[in-house]
C-alpha positions as CSV (number, residue, x, y, z in Angstrom):
1,M,81.8,0.0,-108.9
2,N,81.4,-3.8,-109.0
3,A,79.1,-5.9,-106.8
4,C,81.7,-6.5,-104.1
5,E,82.6,-2.9,-103.8
6,R,79.0,-1.9,-103.6
7,A,78.4,-4.4,-100.8
8,A,81.4,-3.2,-98.9
9,F,80.3,0.4,-99.3
10,C,76.8,-0.3,-98.1
11,F,78.1,-2.2,-95.1
12,L,80.3,0.7,-94.1
13,L,77.5,3.1,-94.6
14,L,75.2,1.1,-92.4
15,L,77.9,0.7,-89.8
16,G,78.4,4.4,-89.7
17,L,74.7,5.1,-89.5
18,N,74.3,2.7,-86.5
19,Q,77.1,4.2,-84.5
20,T,76.7,7.1,-82.1
21,P,79.2,9.8,-82.8
22,L,81.9,10.2,-80.1
23,Y,81.8,14.0,-80.1
24,V,79.4,16.8,-79.2
25,T,79.3,20.0,-81.1
26,A,78.0,23.4,-79.9
27,G,77.3,22.2,-76.4
28,K,76.6,24.6,-73.5
29,I,78.5,24.0,-70.3
30,L,78.0,25.8,-67.0
31,I,81.0,26.0,-64.6
32,W,80.9,26.5,-60.9
33,P,84.6,26.8,-60.0
34,A,86.7,27.1,-56.8
35,E,89.7,29.3,-56.3
36,F,93.5,29.3,-56.5
37,S,95.0,26.0,-57.7
38,H,91.6,24.4,-58.0
39,W,90.7,27.1,-60.6
40,L,93.9,26.3,-62.5
41,N,92.7,22.7,-63.0
42,V,89.3,23.7,-64.1
43,K,90.7,26.4,-66.4
44,V,92.6,23.8,-68.4
45,V,89.4,21.9,-68.9
46,I,87.6,25.0,-69.9
47,D,90.2,25.9,-72.5
48,E,90.0,22.5,-74.1
49,L,86.2,22.6,-74.1
50,I,86.3,25.9,-75.9
51,A,88.8,24.6,-78.4
52,R,86.4,21.8,-79.2
53,G,83.6,24.2,-80.1
54,H,81.6,24.3,-76.8
55,S,80.1,27.5,-75.3
56,V,81.3,27.9,-71.7
57,T,79.7,30.1,-69.0
58,V,81.5,30.6,-65.6
59,V,79.5,31.6,-62.6
60,T,81.7,33.3,-60.1
61,H,81.6,36.1,-57.5
62,S,82.7,39.7,-57.4
63,A,85.5,38.9,-54.9
64,T,87.1,36.2,-56.9
65,P,91.0,36.4,-56.7
66,S,91.4,33.7,-59.5
67,V,88.8,34.1,-62.3
68,K,89.7,37.0,-64.6
69,T,86.5,38.9,-65.1
70,D,87.9,42.0,-66.7
71,Q,89.3,40.4,-69.8
72,S,88.0,38.5,-72.8
73,P,88.9,34.9,-71.8
74,G,86.9,33.1,-74.5
75,Y,84.1,32.1,-72.1
76,N,81.1,34.0,-70.7
77,V,81.2,35.2,-67.1
78,E,78.2,35.7,-64.7
79,I,79.4,37.7,-61.7
80,I,77.5,37.4,-58.4
81,Q,77.8,40.5,-56.2
82,V,78.8,39.4,-52.7
83,P,79.2,41.3,-49.4
84,Y,82.9,40.6,-49.0
85,T,86.0,41.6,-50.9
86,K,88.8,39.9,-52.8
87,Q,91.2,40.8,-50.0
88,D,88.8,39.0,-47.5
89,V,89.1,35.8,-49.5
90,V,92.9,36.0,-49.8
91,D,93.3,37.0,-46.1
92,G,91.2,34.0,-45.1
93,L,93.4,31.5,-46.9
94,N,96.6,33.3,-45.8
95,N,95.5,33.2,-42.1
96,F,94.7,29.5,-42.4
97,M,98.1,28.8,-44.0
98,K,100.1,30.9,-41.6
99,Y,98.5,29.3,-38.6
100,W,98.8,25.8,-39.9
101,I,102.4,26.2,-41.0
102,Y,103.9,28.1,-38.1
103,D,101.6,28.3,-35.1
104,V,99.5,25.1,-34.8
105,Q,102.5,23.2,-33.3
106,H,102.5,25.6,-30.3
107,D,98.9,25.0,-29.3
108,N,97.2,22.0,-27.8
109,V,94.6,20.0,-29.7
110,I,91.7,21.9,-28.2
111,Q,93.2,25.3,-28.9
112,A,94.2,24.3,-32.4
113,S,90.8,22.9,-33.2
114,L,89.0,26.1,-32.0
115,K,91.3,28.4,-34.0
116,I,91.0,26.4,-37.2
117,K,87.3,26.2,-36.7
118,K,87.1,30.0,-36.4
119,I,89.0,30.4,-39.7
120,I,87.0,27.8,-41.5
121,D,83.7,29.3,-40.2
122,T,84.7,32.6,-41.8
123,M,85.3,30.9,-45.2
124,A,82.0,29.0,-44.8
125,E,80.2,32.3,-44.1
126,Q,81.5,33.7,-47.4
127,N,80.4,30.6,-49.2
128,H,77.0,30.8,-47.6
129,A,76.7,34.4,-48.7
130,L,77.5,33.5,-52.3
131,C,74.9,30.7,-52.3
132,R,72.2,33.0,-50.9
133,E,73.1,35.7,-53.5
134,I,72.8,33.5,-56.5
135,F,69.6,31.7,-55.3
136,G,68.1,35.1,-54.4
137,N,68.7,36.4,-57.9
138,E,65.6,35.1,-59.8
139,D,66.6,37.1,-62.9
140,L,69.9,35.3,-63.1
141,L,68.4,31.9,-62.4
142,E,65.8,32.5,-65.1
143,R,68.5,33.6,-67.6
144,L,70.6,30.5,-66.9
145,R,67.5,28.3,-67.2
146,K,66.7,29.8,-70.6
147,E,70.3,29.1,-71.8
148,Q,69.4,25.4,-71.6
149,F,72.8,24.2,-70.6
150,D,73.8,20.6,-71.2
151,V,75.9,20.0,-68.1
152,L,77.4,21.7,-65.1
153,L,81.0,21.2,-63.9
154,T,81.6,22.0,-60.3
155,D,84.4,21.8,-57.7
156,P,82.9,21.1,-54.3
157,M,85.6,23.1,-52.5
158,Y,83.0,25.8,-53.1
159,M,79.6,24.4,-52.2
160,C,76.3,25.0,-54.0
161,G,77.4,24.1,-57.5
162,D,75.5,20.8,-57.0
163,L,72.5,22.7,-55.7
164,L,72.5,25.0,-58.7
165,A,72.5,21.9,-61.0
166,L,69.6,20.5,-59.1
167,K,67.8,23.9,-59.3
168,L,68.3,24.1,-63.1
169,N,67.6,20.4,-63.6
170,L,71.1,19.7,-65.1
171,P,73.3,16.7,-64.9
172,F,76.6,17.6,-63.3
173,V,80.2,16.5,-63.1
174,I,82.4,16.9,-60.0
175,S,86.1,17.7,-60.2
176,L,88.3,17.2,-57.1
177,R,91.5,15.7,-55.6
178,F,90.0,14.6,-52.3
179,S,87.4,16.0,-49.9
180,F,87.3,16.4,-46.2
181,G,89.3,13.2,-45.2
182,S,87.7,11.6,-48.3
183,A,84.4,11.4,-46.4
184,M,82.5,13.1,-49.2
185,E,83.5,10.3,-51.6
186,R,82.7,7.6,-49.1
187,L,79.4,8.9,-47.8
188,C,78.0,10.9,-50.7
189,G,79.6,9.2,-53.6
190,Q,79.3,5.7,-52.1
191,L,82.9,4.9,-52.9
192,P,84.0,1.6,-51.2
193,T,86.9,2.3,-48.8
194,P,87.9,-0.8,-46.9
195,S,89.9,0.3,-43.9
196,S,91.9,-2.9,-44.1
197,Y,93.9,-1.7,-47.0
198,V,92.8,1.8,-48.1
199,P,94.7,4.2,-45.9
200,A,93.0,7.3,-44.6
201,V,94.2,10.7,-45.8
202,S,96.7,12.3,-43.4
203,L,97.7,9.1,-41.5
204,S,100.7,8.5,-43.8
205,Y,100.0,4.8,-44.0
206,T,100.3,2.6,-47.1
207,D,98.0,-0.1,-48.3
208,Q,100.1,-2.6,-46.2
209,M,99.0,-2.0,-42.6
210,D,99.6,-4.1,-39.5
211,F,96.9,-4.7,-36.9
212,P,97.4,-1.5,-34.8
213,Q,97.5,0.6,-38.0
214,R,94.3,-1.0,-39.2
215,V,92.6,-0.3,-35.9
216,K,93.7,3.4,-36.0
217,N,92.8,3.6,-39.7
218,T,89.3,2.3,-39.0
219,L,88.7,4.6,-36.0
220,F,90.1,7.6,-38.0
221,N,87.7,7.0,-40.9
222,M,84.8,6.7,-38.5
223,F,85.8,9.9,-36.8
224,Q,86.1,11.7,-40.2
225,D,82.8,10.4,-41.3
226,F,81.1,11.5,-38.1
227,L,82.8,15.0,-38.3
228,F,81.8,15.4,-42.0
229,M,78.1,14.5,-41.3
230,L,78.1,16.8,-38.2
231,V,79.4,19.7,-40.2
232,A,77.0,18.9,-43.1
233,A,74.1,18.7,-40.7
234,V,74.9,21.9,-38.8
235,K,76.4,24.1,-41.5
236,W,75.0,23.0,-44.9
237,D,71.8,21.0,-44.7
238,P,69.8,23.9,-43.2
239,L,71.1,26.2,-45.9
240,Y,70.3,23.7,-48.7
241,T,66.8,23.2,-47.2
242,E,66.3,27.0,-47.1
243,L,67.4,27.6,-50.7
244,M,65.4,24.7,-52.2
245,G,62.3,25.3,-50.0
246,K,62.1,21.7,-49.0
247,P,64.2,19.2,-47.0
248,T,67.5,18.8,-48.8
249,S,70.8,17.5,-47.6
250,L,74.3,18.3,-48.9
251,C,75.3,14.6,-49.1
252,E,72.2,13.5,-50.9
253,T,72.6,16.4,-53.4
254,I,76.3,15.7,-54.1
255,G,75.5,12.0,-54.4
256,K,73.5,12.9,-57.5
257,A,76.7,13.6,-59.5
258,D,76.8,11.8,-62.8
259,I,80.6,11.6,-62.9
260,W,83.4,12.2,-60.4
261,L,86.7,13.4,-62.0
262,I,89.4,12.5,-59.5
263,R,92.7,14.4,-60.1
264,T,95.0,11.5,-59.5
265,Y,95.9,8.2,-61.2
266,W,97.5,4.8,-60.5
267,D,100.9,6.3,-60.7
268,F,100.0,8.0,-57.4
269,E,97.2,5.9,-55.8
270,Y,97.5,2.6,-54.1
271,P,95.3,-0.1,-55.7
272,R,91.8,0.2,-54.4
273,P,88.2,-0.4,-55.6
274,L,86.4,2.3,-57.8
275,L,82.9,2.8,-59.0
276,P,81.9,3.1,-62.7
277,N,81.3,6.9,-62.4
278,F,84.7,7.7,-60.7
279,K,87.3,8.5,-63.3
280,F,91.0,9.3,-62.8
281,V,92.3,12.4,-64.6
282,G,95.5,13.1,-62.6
283,G,97.9,15.4,-64.4
284,L,95.4,16.8,-66.9
285,H,97.2,20.1,-66.8
286,C,100.6,18.6,-67.7
287,K,102.2,19.2,-71.1
288,P,105.6,19.1,-72.8
289,A,108.1,21.7,-71.7
290,K,108.6,24.9,-73.8
291,P,111.8,26.8,-74.2
292,L,112.8,29.0,-71.2
293,P,113.1,32.7,-71.3
294,K,116.6,33.7,-72.6
295,E,118.1,34.9,-69.3
296,M,116.8,32.0,-67.4
297,E,118.1,29.5,-70.0
298,K,121.5,31.2,-69.7
299,F,121.5,30.7,-66.0
300,V,120.4,27.1,-66.3
301,Q,123.1,26.3,-68.9
302,S,125.8,27.8,-66.6
303,S,125.2,24.9,-64.2
304,G,127.2,22.6,-66.5
305,D,127.1,18.9,-65.7
306,D,125.9,19.5,-62.1
307,G,122.5,20.6,-63.4
308,I,119.8,22.6,-61.5
309,V,117.4,22.3,-58.6
310,V,113.9,23.8,-59.0
311,F,112.4,25.1,-55.7
312,S,108.8,26.2,-55.3
313,L,106.3,26.1,-52.4
314,G,103.4,26.9,-54.6
315,S,101.6,30.1,-55.7
316,M,100.2,30.9,-52.3
317,V,103.3,30.7,-50.1
318,K,105.3,33.6,-51.4
319,N,107.5,34.2,-48.3
320,L,108.7,32.6,-45.2
321,T,110.0,33.7,-41.8
322,K,113.5,35.3,-41.9
323,E,114.9,32.4,-39.9
324,R,113.4,29.7,-42.2
325,A,114.5,31.6,-45.3
326,N,118.1,31.8,-44.1
327,T,118.1,28.1,-43.1
328,I,117.0,27.2,-46.6
329,A,119.3,29.6,-48.4
330,S,122.3,28.3,-46.4
331,A,121.5,24.7,-47.3
332,L,121.1,25.5,-51.0
333,G,124.5,27.2,-51.0
334,Q,126.2,24.0,-50.0
335,I,125.3,22.0,-53.2
336,P,127.1,22.2,-56.6
337,Q,123.9,22.6,-58.5
338,K,122.4,26.0,-59.6
339,V,119.0,26.7,-57.8
340,L,116.0,28.5,-59.2
341,W,113.9,29.5,-56.2
342,R,110.4,31.0,-56.5
343,Y,110.4,33.3,-53.5
344,A,108.9,36.8,-53.0
345,G,110.0,37.5,-49.5
346,E,113.0,39.5,-48.2
347,K,116.3,38.4,-49.7
348,P,117.9,35.9,-47.2
349,E,121.2,37.0,-45.7
350,T,122.7,33.6,-46.4
351,L,121.8,33.5,-50.1
352,A,124.7,31.9,-52.1
353,P,125.8,32.8,-55.6
354,N,124.5,29.4,-57.0
355,T,120.9,30.4,-56.0
356,R,118.7,32.9,-57.9
357,I,115.4,34.1,-56.6
358,F,112.4,34.7,-58.9
359,D,108.9,36.1,-58.2
360,W,107.6,33.6,-60.8
361,I,109.1,30.6,-62.6
362,P,107.8,28.5,-65.5
363,Q,107.6,25.5,-63.3
364,N,106.5,22.9,-65.9
365,D,109.1,24.1,-68.4
366,L,111.9,23.9,-65.8
367,L,110.8,20.5,-64.6
368,G,110.9,19.3,-68.2
369,H,114.4,20.7,-68.8
370,P,117.1,18.0,-69.2
371,K,119.4,19.7,-66.6
372,T,116.8,19.5,-63.8
373,K,118.0,17.1,-61.1
374,T,115.4,17.4,-58.4
375,F,112.3,19.4,-57.4
376,V,111.9,20.9,-53.9
377,T,108.1,21.2,-53.4
378,H,105.4,21.6,-50.8
379,G,103.6,18.7,-52.4
380,G,100.6,20.3,-54.1
381,T,98.9,18.0,-56.5
382,N,99.6,20.2,-59.6
383,G,103.4,20.4,-59.0
384,L,103.6,16.8,-58.0
385,Y,102.0,15.7,-61.2
386,E,104.3,17.9,-63.3
387,A,107.2,16.2,-61.6
388,I,105.7,12.7,-62.3
389,Y,105.1,13.8,-65.9
390,H,108.7,14.8,-66.5
391,G,110.2,12.2,-64.2
392,V,111.9,14.5,-61.6
393,P,112.4,13.1,-58.1
394,M,111.4,15.3,-55.2
395,V,112.4,16.7,-51.8
396,G,109.1,17.4,-50.0
397,L,108.4,20.2,-47.5
398,P,104.6,19.7,-46.8
399,L,102.8,22.7,-45.4
400,F,99.0,21.9,-45.0
401,G,96.0,20.1,-46.5
402,D,96.7,17.0,-48.6
403,Q,100.4,17.8,-49.1
404,S,101.7,15.4,-46.4
405,D,99.6,12.6,-47.8
406,N,100.7,13.4,-51.4
407,L,104.4,13.4,-50.5
408,N,104.0,10.3,-48.4
409,H,102.7,8.5,-51.5
410,M,105.8,9.6,-53.4
411,K,108.1,8.6,-50.5
412,T,106.5,5.1,-50.3
413,K,107.0,4.7,-54.0
414,G,110.7,5.6,-53.7
415,A,110.6,8.9,-55.5
416,A,110.9,11.5,-52.7
417,V,112.4,12.5,-49.3
418,I,110.3,14.4,-46.8
419,L,111.4,17.0,-44.3
420,D,109.7,19.1,-41.7
421,L,109.9,22.8,-42.7
422,N,109.8,24.0,-39.1
423,K,112.2,21.5,-37.6
424,M,114.8,20.9,-40.3
425,E,118.3,22.4,-40.1
426,S,120.4,23.4,-43.1
427,K,122.4,20.2,-42.9
428,D,119.1,18.2,-43.2
429,L,118.0,19.9,-46.4
430,T,121.5,19.6,-47.9
431,Q,121.7,15.9,-47.1
432,A,118.2,15.3,-48.6
433,L,119.2,17.1,-51.8
434,N,122.4,15.2,-52.1
435,D,120.7,11.9,-51.5
436,V,117.9,12.5,-54.1
437,I,120.4,13.9,-56.7
438,N,123.2,11.3,-56.3
439,N,121.2,8.2,-55.5
440,P,120.0,6.8,-58.8
441,L,117.2,4.8,-57.2
442,Y,115.1,8.0,-56.7
443,K,115.4,8.9,-60.4
444,E,114.6,5.3,-61.4
445,S,111.6,5.2,-59.2
446,M,110.2,8.4,-60.5
447,M,110.9,7.4,-64.1
448,R,108.9,4.2,-63.5
449,L,106.0,6.3,-62.2
450,S,106.4,8.6,-65.2
451,R,106.1,5.6,-67.6
452,I,103.0,4.5,-65.9
453,H,101.5,8.0,-66.2
454,H,102.2,8.2,-69.9
455,D,101.1,4.7,-70.6
456,Q,97.3,5.4,-70.8
457,P,94.9,4.8,-73.6
458,M,93.8,8.4,-73.4
459,K,95.5,11.5,-72.1
460,P,94.1,12.8,-68.8
461,L,92.7,16.0,-70.3
462,D,91.1,14.1,-73.1
463,Q,89.6,11.7,-70.6
464,A,88.1,14.6,-68.5
465,V,86.6,16.2,-71.6
466,Y,85.4,12.9,-72.9
467,W,83.4,12.2,-69.8
468,I,81.9,15.7,-69.7
469,E,80.8,15.2,-73.3
470,F,79.6,11.7,-72.4
471,V,77.2,13.2,-69.9
472,M,76.1,15.8,-72.5
473,R,75.5,13.1,-75.1
474,H,73.4,10.9,-72.8
475,K,71.7,13.6,-70.8
476,G,73.4,12.3,-67.7
477,A,75.1,9.1,-66.6
478,K,72.7,7.7,-64.1
479,H,73.3,4.2,-65.4
480,L,76.8,4.4,-63.9
481,R,75.6,5.3,-60.4
482,V,75.4,2.3,-58.1
483,E,72.2,1.4,-56.4
484,A,73.8,2.1,-53.0
485,H,72.6,5.7,-53.3
486,N,69.0,4.4,-52.9
487,L,69.8,2.2,-49.8
488,T,69.6,3.1,-46.2
489,W,72.8,2.7,-44.1
490,Y,71.6,-0.5,-42.6
491,Q,70.6,-1.9,-46.0
492,Y,74.0,-0.9,-47.5
493,H,75.8,-2.9,-44.7
494,C,73.2,-5.7,-44.9
495,L,72.4,-5.3,-41.2
496,D,68.7,-6.2,-41.9
497,V,69.9,-9.3,-43.7
498,A,72.2,-10.2,-40.8
499,A,69.4,-9.6,-38.3
500,F,67.0,-11.8,-40.3
501,L,69.6,-14.6,-40.6
502,I,70.5,-14.4,-36.9
503,S,66.7,-14.5,-36.1
504,V,66.3,-17.6,-38.3
505,I,69.3,-19.3,-36.7
506,A,68.1,-18.4,-33.3
507,L,64.6,-19.8,-34.1
508,V,66.1,-23.0,-35.5
509,V,68.3,-23.4,-32.4
510,F,65.3,-22.7,-30.1
511,I,63.1,-25.3,-31.9
512,F,66.0,-27.8,-31.8
513,V,66.6,-27.3,-28.1
514,K,62.9,-27.5,-27.3
515,T,62.5,-30.7,-29.4
516,C,65.5,-32.3,-27.8
517,S,64.2,-31.4,-24.3
518,W,60.8,-32.8,-25.1
519,L,62.3,-36.1,-26.5
520,F,64.5,-36.4,-23.5
521,R,61.6,-36.0,-21.1
522,K,59.5,-38.4,-23.2
523,C,62.1,-41.2,-23.3
524,F,63.8,-41.1,-20.0
525,R,61.2,-39.7,-17.5
526,K,59.6,-42.5,-15.4
527,T,55.8,-42.6,-15.3
528,P,54.0,-42.3,-11.9
529,G,52.0,-45.6,-12.3
530,K,55.0,-47.6,-13.1
531,S,56.9,-46.3,-10.0
532,K,54.1,-47.4,-7.6
533,K,53.8,-50.9,-9.1
534,E,57.5,-51.4,-8.7
């Protein structure tokens, strides 16, 4: 090795020694998951963490309908015994969906609010019971403490994951699509949300609002914030204080999150300000399509040049009313495409030969099939991102939650048509399908979004894992949290500064007026002696 080679070798060696490795080995990660589709997103991250050599422990409850606790999933499971059953959890969600989809339209605002509140209160009571059970189990808490975890990953759809991180003195990462009207992100995460161009969830506005829309958007955000703080103060702050043994609030605790993993991306979102600890990971579960089962592939190929339509209203909506099912089946029978419909209800009387019903379909693989022309969907985030990933335009039938907002984003971007499930007739669905399939603009718009989705420096799943490992490497990410967390509401909005400046201006004006008045009197007022002499 000559002198030049030795110098180069030494330089590279020093460079390598001075760099921090961009990986973490044998880390320990604690998971506090939510249920149903929320669990599916976290499960993808868990699998990737395990594949990278990390040890994962999931804390769940005995009534979980989602987490498989009777198998060997590759991760450790801590099961909390709770005083309710799996059926109670499923029934709670089913009752909410049934009321929201079919019955809410028949009640006035007060009746609907009271019924929804009753259902949500039941779910909150179950969550309260879970929180009390885990914080009342000192043996479990001590065992978790001795494990010396590096980070906790939580989905705030199930509360108390943030509180568990605080109790165990762990940095934590939040994973979510959006909270209660996005109030959690605004108030607890301090995410800037200018009402002038960031539309509120569920208003179906875009980032281009006229004056009346901006007024409504502002008032709606204020109402959502007030409602969130009211619910937090009544339902959660007392529980958090009870469990921690000192005054503790939900929003303050959630605000301590090191990283927020938001399950969307700029292919979906309108341009808006973000904070350094908010990271987009939309579509982290998406992957290339795999071959279909033999019989299903045979049916797909039988469609010829017309192609296929994929129809799914998600994993939770397994059946519809007889009248709605017949309306849909009749509409599907009037298009030339073959239809694969995920449906577990009674076979519709109007079902046509071109439509085949399945209890389960490999949705991602079907959306990635070259013969797929469109996707009929309820607008759940998971299915929506699979459609974006594979470039498949959509016909949306939103049911509840964030689905209307999700599909409105797609409609605004020219990639979807939206219908009302309860009001549409067969001809409406048929027309929507024909428009999306035969009008090339829908496909072109969705392909544009798909190109944006794929054109990222790092895949969404890799991004999610990277930031979890980032928190592990640096024992937190407090340097990414804005100072707004330590300001009062009036300091954040600079009301104290405004009051000071107004006071200074008022003082200057007061002194100026008083000075002018004195000068006026001094110069123009006649003296008494002079008046007598004259």
